N, CA and C atoms as an extended XYZ file, in Angstrom:
324
Properties=species:S:1:pos:R:3:atomname:S:1:resname:S:1:resid:I:1 pbc="F F F"
N        -3.039       -2.218        0.233 N   MET     1
C        -2.448       -3.507        0.523 CA  MET     1
C        -3.191       -4.568       -0.271 C   MET     1
N        -2.436       -5.520       -0.760 N   LEU     2
C        -2.979       -6.661       -1.489 CA  LEU     2
C        -2.602       -7.916       -0.728 C   LEU     2
N        -3.556       -8.774       -0.480 N   ASN     3
C        -3.326      -10.036        0.213 CA  ASN     3
C        -4.073      -11.099       -0.566 C   ASN     3
N        -3.361      -12.076       -1.132 N   THR     4
C        -4.021      -13.079       -1.953 CA  THR     4
C        -3.490      -14.475       -1.651 C   THR     4
N        -4.367      -15.465       -1.625 N   PRO     5
C        -3.917      -16.839       -1.407 CA  PRO     5
C        -3.272      -17.412       -2.665 C   PRO     5
N        -2.407      -18.391       -2.461 N   VAL     6
C        -1.714      -19.083       -3.545 CA  VAL     6
C        -1.807      -20.568       -3.243 C   VAL     6
N        -2.014      -21.393       -4.238 N   ARG     7
C        -2.042      -22.850       -4.038 CA  ARG     7
C        -0.926      -23.474       -4.860 C   ARG     7
N         0.043      -24.098       -4.178 N   LEU     8
C         1.143      -24.742       -4.878 CA  LEU     8
C         0.660      -26.012       -5.549 C   LEU     8
N         1.204      -26.281       -6.729 N   VAL     9
C         0.848      -27.497       -7.457 CA  VAL     9
C         2.082      -28.367       -7.639 C   VAL     9
N         1.859      -29.661       -7.725 N   ASP    10
C         2.919      -30.623       -7.979 CA  ASP    10
C         3.387      -30.446       -9.421 C   ASP    10
N         4.694      -30.305       -9.630 N   ALA    11
C         5.228      -30.056      -10.979 CA  ALA    11
C         4.950      -31.209      -11.929 C   ALA    11
N         4.890      -32.436      -11.408 N   GLY    12
C         4.667      -33.598      -12.258 CA  GLY    12
C         3.221      -33.792      -12.662 C   GLY    12
N         2.307      -33.587      -11.713 N   THR    13
C         0.897      -33.865      -11.978 CA  THR    13
C         0.080      -32.617      -12.308 C   THR    13
N         0.626      -31.431      -11.960 N   ARG    14
C        -0.074      -30.145      -12.123 CA  ARG    14
C        -1.318      -30.056      -11.242 C   ARG    14
N        -1.407      -30.925      -10.238 N   GLU    15
C        -2.503      -30.915       -9.266 CA  GLU    15
C        -1.995      -30.291       -7.969 C   GLU    15
N        -2.898      -29.740       -7.134 N   PRO    16
C        -2.456      -29.210       -5.838 CA  PRO    16
C        -1.712      -30.287       -5.045 C   PRO    16
N        -0.661      -29.869       -4.337 N   CYS    17
C         0.128      -30.800       -3.528 CA  CYS    17
C        -0.779      -31.482       -2.504 C   CYS    17
N        -0.749      -32.806       -2.475 N   ALA    18
C        -1.592      -33.574       -1.555 CA  ALA    18
C        -1.174      -33.321       -0.108 C   ALA    18
N        -2.155      -33.197        0.769 N   ALA    19
C        -1.966      -33.021        2.217 CA  ALA    19
C        -1.234      -31.730        2.565 C   ALA    19
N        -1.346      -30.712        1.714 N   VAL    20
C        -0.749      -29.407        2.000 CA  VAL    20
C        -1.828      -28.345        1.800 C   VAL    20
N        -2.637      -28.165        2.824 N   SER    21
C        -3.672      -27.128        2.770 CA  SER    21
C        -4.040      -26.733        4.190 C   SER    21
N        -4.709      -25.612        4.323 N   ASN    22
C        -5.122      -25.196        5.663 CA  ASN    22
C        -6.176      -26.140        6.245 C   ASN    22
N        -6.912      -26.842        5.402 N   GLU    23
C        -7.878      -27.823        5.908 CA  GLU    23
C        -7.154      -29.005        6.560 C   GLU    23
N        -5.992      -29.376        6.020 N   ASP    24
C        -5.220      -30.495        6.559 CA  ASP    24
C        -4.641      -30.192        7.934 C   ASP    24
N        -4.476      -28.921        8.268 N   THR    25
C        -3.892      -28.540        9.555 CA  THR    25
C        -4.908      -27.893       10.491 C   THR    25
N        -6.157      -27.975       10.163 N   GLY    26
C        -7.204      -27.448       11.043 CA  GLY    26
C        -7.238      -25.941       11.158 C   GLY    26
N        -6.684      -25.226       10.188 N   GLY    27
C        -6.719      -23.767       10.217 CA  GLY    27
C        -5.855      -23.168       11.318 C   GLY    27
N        -4.765      -23.842       11.677 N   PHE    28
C        -3.879      -23.380       12.751 CA  PHE    28
C        -3.225      -22.060       12.369 C   PHE    28
N        -3.383      -21.039       13.221 N   ALA    29
C        -2.801      -19.709       12.974 CA  ALA    29
C        -1.311      -19.735       13.288 C   ALA    29
N        -0.496      -19.407       12.306 N   VAL    30
C         0.959      -19.422       12.453 CA  VAL    30
C         1.451      -18.194       13.206 C   VAL    30
N         0.836      -17.054       12.970 N   ASP    31
C         1.278      -15.802       13.579 CA  ASP    31
C         0.098      -14.851       13.725 C   ASP    31
N         0.363      -13.651       14.126 N   GLY    32
C        -0.680      -12.651       14.304 CA  GLY    32
C        -0.999      -11.860       13.052 C   GLY    32
N        -0.455      -12.274       11.912 N   TYR    33
C        -0.666      -11.549       10.664 CA  TYR    33
C        -1.664      -12.236        9.742 C   TYR    33
N        -2.344      -13.240       10.230 N   GLY    34
C        -3.363      -13.917        9.437 CA  GLY    34
C        -2.871      -15.096        8.632 C   GLY    34
N        -1.602      -15.486        8.797 N   ARG    35
C        -1.099      -16.644        8.053 CA  ARG    35
C        -1.559      -17.928        8.732 C   ARG    35
N        -1.998      -18.874        7.928 N   ILE    36
C        -2.528      -20.148        8.402 CA  ILE    36
C        -1.609      -21.268        7.919 C   ILE    36
N        -1.299      -22.206        8.798 N   LEU    37
C        -0.450      -23.331        8.437 CA  LEU    37
C        -1.093      -24.114        7.297 C   LEU    37
N        -0.304      -24.432        6.290 N   GLY    38
C        -0.796      -25.170        5.131 CA  GLY    38
C        -1.237      -24.284        3.987 C   GLY    38
N        -1.386      -22.992        4.244 N   ALA    39
C        -1.806      -22.055        3.200 CA  ALA    39
C        -0.602      -21.255        2.701 C   ALA    39
N        -0.548      -21.002        1.428 N   SER    40
C         0.493      -20.169        0.832 CA  SER    40
C        -0.149      -18.863        0.389 C   SER    40
N         0.654      -17.829        0.272 N   GLY    41
C         0.077      -16.564       -0.158 CA  GLY    41
C         1.100      -15.482       -0.407 C   GLY    41
N         0.596      -14.337       -0.854 N   VAL    42
C         1.407      -13.156       -1.139 CA  VAL    42
C         0.727      -11.963       -0.480 C   VAL    42
N         1.530      -11.122        0.161 N   ARG    43
C         1.022       -9.859        0.714 CA  ARG    43
C         1.920       -8.753        0.191 C   ARG    43
N         1.335       -7.749       -0.416 N   ALA    44
C         2.104       -6.616       -0.938 CA  ALA    44
C         1.519       -5.322       -0.407 C   ALA    44
N         2.393       -4.421       -0.012 N   THR    45
C         2.006       -3.089        0.424 CA  THR    45
C         2.775       -2.096       -0.435 C   THR    45
N         2.048       -1.216       -1.079 N   ILE    46
C         2.669       -0.245       -1.968 CA  ILE    46
C         2.348        1.143       -1.443 C   ILE    46
N         3.373        1.927       -1.215 N   GLY    47
C         3.186        3.275       -0.695 CA  GLY    47
C         4.125        4.248       -1.373 C   GLY    47
N         3.915        5.536       -1.131 N   SER    48
C         4.778        6.547       -1.746 CA  SER    48
C         6.146        6.602       -1.068 C   SER    48
N         6.227        6.244        0.207 N   ALA    49
C         7.505        6.282        0.917 CA  ALA    49
C         8.219        4.934        0.894 C   ALA    49
N         7.462        3.847        0.947 N   SER    50
C         8.088        2.519        0.921 CA  SER    50
C         7.075        1.483        0.459 C   SER    50
N         7.593        0.376       -0.004 N   SER    51
C         6.764       -0.742       -0.456 CA  SER    51
C         7.397       -2.032        0.044 C   SER    51
N         6.583       -3.069        0.183 N   SER    52
C         7.119       -4.359        0.615 CA  SER    52
C         6.284       -5.483        0.022 C   SER    52
N         6.910       -6.656       -0.048 N   MET    53
C         6.197       -7.838       -0.507 CA  MET    53
C         6.618       -8.999        0.379 C   MET    53
N         5.656       -9.762        0.820 N   SER    54
C         5.918      -10.942        1.631 CA  SER    54
C         5.320      -12.142        0.911 C   SER    54
N         6.088      -13.194        0.800 N   LEU    55
C         5.660      -14.416        0.144 CA  LEU    55
C         5.864      -15.545        1.142 C   LEU    55
N         4.822      -16.311        1.406 N   TRP    56
C         4.984      -17.485        2.255 CA  TRP    56
C         4.421      -18.686        1.522 C   TRP    56
N         5.190      -19.762        1.553 N   LEU    57
C         4.857      -20.961        0.795 CA  LEU    57
C         4.807      -22.159        1.735 C   LEU    57
N         3.787      -22.963        1.597 N   SER    58
C         3.648      -24.194        2.381 CA  SER    58
C         3.965      -25.370        1.475 C   SER    58
N         5.138      -25.942        1.701 N   PHE    59
C         5.589      -27.091        0.930 CA  PHE    59
C         5.286      -28.378        1.687 C   PHE    59
N         5.273      -29.514        1.002 N   PRO    60
C         5.129      -30.787        1.699 CA  PRO    60
C         6.348      -31.013        2.596 C   PRO    60
N         6.123      -31.536        3.784 N   ALA    61
C         7.218      -31.725        4.758 CA  ALA    61
C         7.771      -33.137        4.725 C   ALA    61
N         7.824      -33.726        3.547 N   ASP    62
C         8.351      -35.084        3.412 CA  ASP    62
C         9.392      -35.085        2.300 C   ASP    62
N         9.599      -36.222        1.656 N   ASP    63
C        10.624      -36.311        0.617 CA  ASP    63
C        10.315      -35.447       -0.611 C   ASP    63
N         9.142      -34.854       -0.677 N   ARG    64
C         8.799      -33.952       -1.786 CA  ARG    64
C         9.324      -32.538       -1.568 C   ARG    64
N         9.797      -32.221       -0.353 N   LEU    65
C        10.220      -30.857       -0.023 CA  LEU    65
C        11.324      -30.345       -0.943 C   LEU    65
N        12.425      -31.069       -1.052 N   GLY    66
C        13.552      -30.613       -1.875 CA  GLY    66
C        13.169      -30.336       -3.320 C   GLY    66
N        12.558      -31.313       -4.013 N   PRO    67
C        12.165      -31.061       -5.403 CA  PRO    67
C        11.127      -29.933       -5.542 C   PRO    67
N        10.191      -29.840       -4.611 N   ALA    68
C         9.172      -28.782       -4.696 CA  ALA    68
C         9.799      -27.410       -4.498 C   ALA    68
N        10.691      -27.286       -3.527 N   ALA    69
C        11.358      -26.000       -3.278 CA  ALA    69
C        12.255      -25.621       -4.453 C   ALA    69
N        12.972      -26.588       -5.004 N   ALA    70
C        13.832      -26.315       -6.158 CA  ALA    70
C        13.000      -25.874       -7.360 C   ALA    70
N        11.864      -26.500       -7.573 N   GLN    71
C        10.968      -26.136       -8.676 CA  GLN    71
C        10.459      -24.709       -8.495 C   GLN    71
N        10.031      -24.374       -7.266 N   ALA    72
C         9.545      -23.018       -7.001 CA  ALA    72
C        10.663      -22.000       -7.213 C   ALA    72
N        11.877      -22.306       -6.720 N   GLN    73
C        12.999      -21.380       -6.877 CA  GLN    73
C        13.341      -21.159       -8.343 C   GLN    73
N        13.271      -22.210       -9.142 N   SER    74
C        13.631      -22.060      -10.557 CA  SER    74
C        12.662      -21.160      -11.317 C   SER    74
N        11.465      -20.959      -10.796 N   HIS    75
C        10.470      -20.119      -11.459 CA  HIS    75
C        10.211      -18.798      -10.743 C   HIS    75
N        10.780      -18.627       -9.560 N   ALA    76
C        10.530      -17.401       -8.792 CA  ALA    76
C        11.389      -16.259       -9.324 C   ALA    76
N        10.830      -15.060       -9.395 N   PRO    77
C        11.608      -13.909       -9.863 CA  PRO    77
C        12.537      -13.356       -8.783 C   PRO    77
N        12.505      -13.950       -7.587 N   VAL    78
C        13.365      -13.551       -6.471 CA  VAL    78
C        14.023      -14.804       -5.900 C   VAL    78
N        15.076      -14.601       -5.128 N   ARG    79
C        15.757      -15.717       -4.482 CA  ARG    79
C        15.034      -16.043       -3.174 C   ARG    79
N        14.703      -17.309       -2.977 N   LEU    80
C        14.075      -17.724       -1.733 CA  LEU    80
C        15.084      -17.606       -0.596 C   LEU    80
N        14.634      -17.145        0.546 N   SER    81
C        15.501      -16.944        1.693 CA  SER    81
C        16.154      -18.247        2.135 C   SER    81
N        17.407      -18.147        2.563 N   ALA    82
C        18.109      -19.316        3.100 CA  ALA    82
C        17.835      -19.479        4.595 C   ALA    82
N        17.260      -18.472        5.233 N   LYS    83
C        17.135      -18.467        6.691 CA  LYS    83
C        15.735      -18.744        7.230 C   LYS    83
N        14.724      -18.686        6.434 N   HIS    84
C        13.365      -18.714        6.959 CA  HIS    84
C        12.620      -20.015        6.707 C   HIS    84
N        13.290      -21.126        6.816 N   TRP    85
C        12.672      -22.425        6.583 CA  TRP    85
C        12.318      -23.071        7.909 C   TRP    85
N        11.090      -23.578        7.999 N   ARG    86
C        10.617      -24.235        9.229 CA  ARG    86
C         9.833      -25.485        8.876 C   ARG    86
N         9.941      -26.465        9.728 N   ARG    87
C         9.125      -27.677        9.625 CA  ARG    87
C         8.151      -27.635       10.805 C   ARG    87
N         6.884      -27.801       10.506 N   TRP    88
C         5.837      -27.776       11.528 CA  TRP    88
C         5.400      -29.204       11.833 C   TRP    88
N         5.353      -29.521       13.123 N   THR    89
C         4.920      -30.853       13.548 CA  THR    89
C         3.826      -30.708       14.598 C   THR    89
N         2.918      -31.670       14.664 N   PRO    90
C         1.865      -31.593       15.691 CA  PRO    90
C         2.475      -31.587       17.087 C   PRO    90
N         1.873      -30.811       17.981 N   SER    91
C         2.343      -30.776       19.369 CA  SER    91
C         2.001      -32.094       20.064 C   SER    91
N         2.680      -32.351       21.170 N   LYS    92
C         2.463      -33.612       21.891 CA  LYS    92
C         1.029      -33.771       22.365 C   LYS    92
N         0.401      -32.674       22.788 N   ASN    93
C        -0.978      -32.765       23.275 CA  ASN    93
C        -2.011      -32.757       22.153 C   ASN    93
N        -1.553      -32.551       20.912 N   GLY    94
C        -2.454      -32.592       19.766 CA  GLY    94
C        -3.318      -31.364       19.580 C   GLY    94
N        -3.081      -30.311       20.372 N   ASN    95
C        -3.898      -29.099       20.274 CA  ASN    95
C        -3.356      -28.060       19.305 C   ASN    95
N        -2.226      -28.325       18.687 N   GLY    96
C        -1.646      -27.342       17.785 CA  GLY    96
C        -0.409      -27.893       17.117 C   GLY    96
N         0.481      -26.985       16.723 N   TYR    97
C         1.698      -27.349       16.022 CA  TYR    97
C         2.854      -26.560       16.612 C   TYR    97
N         4.048      -27.077       16.441 N   ARG    98
C         5.250      -26.347       16.819 CA  ARG    98
C         6.194      -26.366       15.625 C   ARG    98
N         7.023      -25.348       15.552 N   SER    99
C         7.940      -25.257       14.417 CA  SER    99
C         9.378      -25.439       14.870 C   SER    99
N        10.174      -25.957       13.947 N   VAL   100
C        11.603      -26.137       14.149 CA  VAL   100
C        12.294      -25.598       12.908 C   VAL   100
N        13.321      -24.765       13.115 N   LYS   101
C        14.072      -24.263       11.961 CA  LYS   101
C        14.812      -25.401       11.297 C   LYS   101
N        14.826      -25.390        9.964 N   ILE   102
C        15.554      -26.389        9.196 CA  ILE   102
C        16.425      -25.679        8.163 C   ILE   102
N        17.460      -26.338        7.663 N   PRO   103
C        18.276      -25.723        6.613 CA  PRO   103
C        17.466      -25.594        5.316 C   PRO   103
N        17.796      -24.596        4.545 N   SER   104
C        17.107      -24.410        3.268 CA  SER   104
C        17.356      -25.593        2.343 C   SER   104
N        16.302      -26.129        1.741 N   PRO   105
C        16.480      -27.226        0.798 CA  PRO   105
C        16.970      -26.758       -0.575 C   PRO   105
N        17.068      -25.452       -0.808 N   VAL   106
C        17.493      -24.960       -2.116 CA  VAL   106
C        18.868      -24.312       -2.101 C   VAL   106
N        19.483      -24.125       -0.940 N   VAL   107
C        20.818      -23.536       -0.869 CA  VAL   107
C        21.837      -24.611       -1.204 C   VAL   107
N        22.726      -24.291       -2.080 N   ARG   108
C        23.753      -25.259       -2.484 CA  ARG   108
C        24.976      -25.115       -1.638 C   ARG   108
């Protein structure tokens, strides 16, 4: 198995996207598989019977979302899922985050 972090960069500045990192979200665990809110990455498992690849990307959750997702899609060797988009917002008590499904910003 291969598990590697990825850092998205702004297409215009070529710098990491501002306010999109695991440090910005306090290292909040998204699931039981080691994914952290604000962090992007790739996980690949290669076997003789089956193989899989998982890609998760943390985009800015503001007006930069559409252009950033479109930029990533234009360079990705695969089609980004239309169903797996979520916006994470701080919980009311401030102890974590909650997610809400949103429509894909790249589906036409």
